[in-house]
N, C-alpha and C positions, 0 to 999 in steps of 0.2 A: 201114458195118457194122462194119469194124475199128475205126474211130475210136469207135464207140459202146463196144464192148467194153472198149477201153482207158479210156474215161472210167468206165465202171462199176467197172473193177478199181481204178482210181486213187482214186475216191470210197470204195469199200469199204475200201482200205487205209488212207486217212487217218481214216475212221471207226474202225476197229480199233485204231489208234494212239491216238486220241482217248479211246477206251474204255478201253484199257489204262492211259494215263496216269491218268485220272479214278478208275480202281479203286485204283492205287497211292497215292492219297491217303486212303484209308480203311484203317485196320488190320483184320485177319482178327480172327475172335473169339478167337484164341489169341495175340494180341498185345496190348500195352499201351504206349502211348508218352508219357512223362512226363520232366520235367527231370532226375529220378532213376529208377534201376531196382533200388534196394534200400531196405531199412528195417531200422531197429535198434529193439528194444524191451527194457526191462530192468524188473526190480520184483518183483511179488508172486509168490511160488512157488505160492499157490494158484491163481493164473489161468493159470501158464505151461502146463500139459498142455494146456488148452483152447485156448490161443492157439496151440501148436504144431500141433494138430490142424487148425485153422482155416486156419493159414499153408500147410499141405502141401496142401489143398484149393484154396486160392488159387493157390499155385505150379502145381499141376496145369494149372489153367486158364491161367496165364501163366508159362511155364516160364523166361522170361528175368528175372524178378523174383527178387531174393535177399532173404530175410528172416533176420535173425539176431535170436535171443532168449535173454536170460540172466536169471537172478534176482538176488536181493540183498535182497528184501524190498520192501514197498511204500514205504517210506521212501527207498529208492534210486530206486525208479521217479519218486517226486514229486521228489527232487533232480536226478536226471538230465534228466528232462522239462523242469523249471524253467530249467537252465542250458544247455539246448540241446544237451546231450551225446548225447541219443537222438531219434529221430523220436517215439516214443510210450512213455510210462510205463504200467506195469500196477499197478493199486492196488486192493486188495481191501477198500475201505471208502469211506465218504462222504468227501468233502473237508471239511477243516476251515476255519475263517475265514481263517486265514493262508494258505491254499492256494487261494483263490479266483480267483489270477491264472490257473489252469489251467482248462482245459474238460474236464469228464468226460463220456465215452460209455459208458453200461451195456450191458455184452454178456450179462450173466447175474445170477441172485441166489444167494446161498448162505447158509448158517447156521454155528454154530459151537456145538459141545457137548462133552461129557466122553466120553472113549474109555476102556474097559477091555477086557480079555480076556473071550472068550465064557465061559470056565470059572470066571470070578469070579461067586461067588453074588450078589452087590449088583446090586439091580434099580433103585435110585435112590438119590440124594443130595439133600440140601436144599442151598440156596444157602451156609448157614452151615457145613455139613459141607465143602463144596467149598472155601470159604475157609480153613477150619482146617486142611484137609489141605495146602493149598498155602502156609500160613505155618506149618507144622510144628506145629500144636497138636495135631493128629491124624497120627500116623505108623505105625498098625497097623490092619490091615482090621478086626480084631476090635472096634475101637472104635466102627464103624458098622455092626455086625452081620455082619460077614463072618468069614474065618477068621483064625487067628493067624498073621500074616505081616506083615513090614514093607512100607509102601507106598512103591514106587520112583516119585518124582514127576519127571515130564517137563514142562519149560515151554519156551516159544518165546523165541528172542532178541529183545532189545528193538526192533530195527528192523522187526519183522514186524508187520503189522497185527492178525494173529489174536491175538496176546500183547495188544497194547494193546487191543483190542476185550473181550477177556476180562477184563483187569484192571478196565476201565471199568464194564462191566456187573455185575462181583461186588464193585465198590467196594473193590479192595485195590490200593494202590500197587504199581508193578512191583518197585521195590526191596524191598519186603516178602516178596515171593514166595521161598521156599526150595525149591529144585528139586535134585534128584540129578544131572539131565541138562539141559543147555540145547541145542536142536536149532533147525534153521533151518526145512527144508522139512517140508510135511506127511507125506511118506513116509518121513522119519525117525522121526516121533511113532508112525506106523503099525508100522514095523519093530520099534520098541522095545516096544510094547504086545504085538505077535505074539510076541516072543522071551521076554518075561518075563511071566507071567501075574499078577505082583502089581503092574504099573505101571499108572499113570493117566496120562492126556495130554489135551489138548483139540486139537481139530482141525476142519478145514473138514467139514461134513456130507457134502458132495458127493464129496469125495475118500475118506472113509472108507465111505460108503455103496456107492461103486464097487467098493472092495476087498472088503466084505461080500458083496456080489451075487456076487463072482467067487470066494468060498470062504474068504476069510480069518477066522479065529476071533477075530473082533472084535464088540463091541457098543458102541452109542451109548446113553448114559443121557439119560432125558428131562430138561428145564430148566423147573423151576416146574410140573411136572406135565404138561407137553407133550411127546409123543413127538418125537425128534430125527430127523425124516425131511423128504426133500425135498418131500413132499406137504404137510407142514405149512409149511414154508417159503414154498410156492407158494400156499397159501391166507391166508397173513400172520398165523397164530396162532402161530407160533413165536418166543418172546421175543428171541432172540440171532441176528438175521439181517443181512445186509449186501449191498449191490452190488458186483458185480466191474466194474470200470471200466477203461477205456483213457483216458488223458489226454494232452493236448498242450497247449503253452504259447501256442498261437495258433490261430485257426480253420484246420483241416486243408484243404489243397489237394491237387491232383494224385494221386500214387500213394498218399500219407498217407490222404486222405479216401477213395478209392476202397477201400482195405483195411478202414478202419473201417466204411465202409458196408456192406461184405462181411460183416464180424464181427457186424453187429447185424442181419442179415438173415435171413428164413426159410430161406435157403440153407444155414444151418448150424446150425439148432435141433436136429437129429438128433445133431449132435457135442455141443451143449450138454447134451442129455440122455444121451448116452452116458457123459460125465463126472459125472453124477449132479448137475449143476445145473439151475436153473430158467430157461428162456427168457424173455426179456422184450422187449417191443416197445420200439422207439426212443422215448426220452423226450424227445428234443430234436432239432432238425433242422440238420444241418451247413450 
């Protein structure tokens, strides 16, 4: 009887040890094990606030992962990703033919429109009027039906895709744009219009709509008669829209793949909407 008890005890001990060893081979839901435990991203200032929010949620799930995010414009994201200086680039436009060596993964969609102060009486501008304002052929709001006040023109730095898309859509070379102030990030444009009621700028609809919803005294002007709203970007009728992409220089694996999958999943659609962007289902498979 004693020998039987000892045998049972030994068997139980061996089973427990084997079970614990087996369990140790599988990470818990709050751990992640890849060759790297950090990610670096650079690029579009339009995408950064969304990616920061996504990264915070991802890190809450996997606290040991470190994610470093910097801006510099979509061109910087393209350059850094191409050269392997970062894990992932942030690019707020479609890739050009010369950039097809990169792999894009769309995480949301956005539009671009003209932004003015809420107190400005102007309700719309034609494409020609917008071009004339940005090439200094029109420099007073009175010339387009507004009050007698000089127009303070804000434009984007050349390395930002927002500026390139604006120039391409309105068929005006960036070198011909005459601006009173050159800015980088969308928040700078929003602040400039907020502080000076005579300012005109062009920005991400998502970024501006977010601030407008939260009380900023701003308004987005329609383009070609279509209201500049996220709803119209979503339904595909707004004429100046774009994809917001994460890009890599090779097929992502490990932590890089896991983060991109997470950033494109329904788990972050609420964050996409909170930033006033349009969620989009995965358009390609990693």
